[in-house]
NUDRENVO-277056 format. One record per residue (C-alpha): residue number from 1; x, y, z. Coordinates in steps of 0.1 Angstrom, whole numbers, padded with zeros to 4 digits, m for minus. Layout:
// residues N
pos,xx,yy,zz
NUM,X,Y,Z
...
//
This chain:
// residues 180
pos,xx,yy,zz
1,2447,1595,0822
2,2489,1594,0822
3,2510,1607,0793
4,2548,1614,0790
5,2565,1626,0753
6,2557,1589,0740
7,2539,1567,0757
8,2503,1575,0770
9,2476,1551,0794
10,2440,1563,0795
11,2404,1548,0802
12,2371,1560,0793
13,2334,1559,0812
14,2310,1565,0771
15,2274,1555,0759
16,2276,1540,0727
17,2246,1531,0721
18,2211,1540,0733
19,2176,1540,0724
20,2139,1545,0739
21,2106,1543,0720
22,2075,1546,0742
23,2040,1547,0730
24,2003,1555,0746
25,1989,1523,0770
26,1962,1522,0752
27,1971,1534,0708
28,1964,1508,0687
29,1996,1483,0684
30,2002,1478,0724
31,1999,1442,0715
32,2026,1441,0698
33,2047,1474,0716
34,2040,1495,0741
35,2080,1502,0750
36,2114,1493,0745
37,2145,1510,0757
38,2183,1497,0750
39,2211,1518,0766
40,2250,1509,0768
41,2278,1512,0791
42,2310,1508,0778
43,2341,1512,0796
44,2379,1514,0779
45,2411,1515,0790
46,2438,1516,0764
47,2475,1524,0761
48,2492,1543,0734
49,2525,1551,0718
50,2535,1584,0695
51,2566,1581,0667
52,2570,1612,0649
53,2545,1621,0633
54,2526,1587,0640
55,2503,1581,0672
56,2486,1542,0676
57,2465,1527,0709
58,2449,1500,0713
59,2428,1484,0743
60,2400,1464,0755
61,2365,1476,0764
62,2332,1462,0787
63,2300,1465,0775
64,2269,1468,0804
65,2236,1467,0787
66,2204,1465,0788
67,2173,1462,0774
68,2135,1465,0785
69,2100,1458,0772
70,2071,1467,0776
71,2039,1456,0755
72,2001,1446,0763
73,1989,1408,0760
74,1956,1402,0739
75,1929,1377,0761
76,1902,1382,0738
77,1879,1393,0768
78,1905,1407,0790
79,1937,1427,0785
80,1973,1423,0804
81,2012,1430,0803
82,2043,1417,0802
83,2076,1439,0815
84,2105,1425,0805
85,2135,1436,0821
86,2175,1428,0813
87,2210,1428,0812
88,2242,1415,0800
89,2283,1422,0797
90,2300,1419,0767
91,2333,1425,0758
92,2358,1435,0732
93,2387,1454,0717
94,2394,1492,0701
95,2428,1499,0679
96,2435,1540,0667
97,2459,1553,0646
98,2472,1591,0643
99,2491,1609,0613
100,2499,1648,0618
101,2502,1651,0581
102,2515,1689,0578
103,2512,1713,0610
104,2476,1723,0599
105,2464,1688,0586
106,2460,1656,0613
107,2441,1623,0607
108,2429,1597,0626
109,2413,1565,0621
110,2396,1541,0651
111,2382,1506,0648
112,2356,1492,0679
113,2352,1456,0677
114,2313,1442,0678
115,2305,1426,0717
116,2283,1400,0722
117,2257,1410,0751
118,2242,1376,0762
119,2209,1391,0780
120,2194,1375,0812
121,2168,1389,0830
122,2128,1384,0841
123,2094,1385,0826
124,2069,1401,0842
125,2033,1390,0838
126,2003,1408,0849
127,1972,1390,0840
128,1934,1389,0847
129,1923,1363,0876
130,1911,1337,0862
131,1942,1336,0832
132,1965,1335,0860
133,1980,1296,0846
134,1984,1305,0809
135,2006,1335,0817
136,2035,1330,0847
137,2062,1347,0853
138,2103,1335,0846
139,2132,1343,0835
140,2137,1355,0799
141,2172,1353,0777
142,2183,1367,0743
143,2216,1377,0730
144,2221,1411,0713
145,2260,1415,0695
146,2261,1454,0692
147,2277,1463,0658
148,2317,1471,0646
149,2322,1510,0646
150,2350,1518,0619
151,2356,1559,0624
152,2376,1584,0594
153,2384,1617,0612
154,2404,1649,0601
155,2412,1682,0611
156,2422,1715,0595
157,2437,1743,0609
158,2421,1776,0588
159,2444,1800,0610
160,2444,1813,0644
161,2420,1796,0664
162,2405,1783,0637
163,2398,1742,0624
164,2381,1724,0612
165,2367,1690,0614
166,2350,1664,0599
167,2345,1629,0605
168,2327,1601,0586
169,2313,1568,0608
170,2302,1534,0594
171,2284,1509,0620
172,2278,1474,0610
173,2243,1468,0621
174,2244,1435,0595
175,2254,1414,0634
176,2217,1423,0642
177,2194,1410,0620
178,2163,1401,0652
179,2158,1395,0682
180,2137,1369,0697
//
């Protein structure tokens, strides 16, 4: 990052979204799911300007996402499995406002837009030899829209070296009802 009295520029690398669930290979619902993992790595750049007690910052970001799914396949007298691995890039923007209300109180508001990940990858099927023609390996695709994110934060200096911080964050997960 670089900054002077009124201007600042910088970049960050974060993991805004990530989750994993894993079940034993022999659990009862293995035909629905054995494991799922989603990871999003965000690279963002920003520029900011300070005027008086206010600061603003804006910039673009790029998301690098992966989605992996593993499940068993029920062939009645035998079992197989599928492993799906996908990846994508999505783009968005961020904006933030900071206000130094008093020497003790500071308030900030930030917004990060949604990004759409057009996932593409490969599905690998493992099936019994006699059923090889029923489930062929191949390319797969799906769309996943990461949510808008709105955050309000504040800090208050109680005394020398003692500050209290609070934030409230809203993630608009209505961007994702299902993944096909």
